[in-house]
N, C-alpha and C positions, 0 to 999 in steps of 0.2 A: 622605092626609089627615093633616095635622100636628096634634099636640096641644101645648098650651102647655108642658107639662112636658118636651117634647123640644127646646125652643129654648135655644140657648147664651146665656151672659151677653154683654151688649152688643148683642144683636140686637133688631130691632123687628118686630112682627107686628100683624095686625089680627084682631079677633074675628069668626069666622064663625057659630059656633053654641055653645050650651050643652047638655050632656047631663044636667046635674043636674036634680033634681026637688024639689018641695015647698019646705021652709024653706031648704035650701042654695041652690036656684035664686034664691029671693027675695033672699038675702044677696048672692049674686054680682051680681045685677042692681043692687042698692043700692050695691055697690062700684064700679059703672061698667062692668062686663063685659057691655056690650050690643053688638049686631051693629055692626061698623064701628069700634069703639073701638080706638085705637092703644095698644099695650103695649110697653114696653121692659123687657127682663130686666136687672135691676140687679146682683144678686149671689145666690149660693147659700150656704146655711148650711154650717157646717164638715163635716157629714156628707152634704151635698147636699140637705138638707131642713130647714126650708122654704126657698123661694126668694122674694126680694123683687122686686116688679114696680112699675114706674111706670105707673099707670093714670089718665089724665086729671089728671096733676099730683100725685096722691097715691101715697105709697109703701105698697104692700099686700103682706103676706107670705101666701103660699098654700102649703099642704102639697102634696106630689106627688099625693096622691089627689084633691085638689080641682082642681089644675091639669090633670090628665089628663082632666077633664070638659069642658075648653074647647078647641073646634076652632078653629084659626087658619090664616091665610094669610100668606105673606111669609117672614120669616126672614132678611131682608137687613139 
């Protein structure tokens, strides 16, 4: 089971599931992190956190704690 925070820069994945709850889950869904959404890992911050992702054409920065709540498939 892959988590979004495990994916390398330049790779594409698809959202399988969200483990987040309450307000964080609502925020992630509003950002486009829905099942089947395609995500590209754009770049990591200087210390490895946060990471910038291309989600449905929008550049979104997520902290490692947030990205670890997103289960993904792919990685190619």
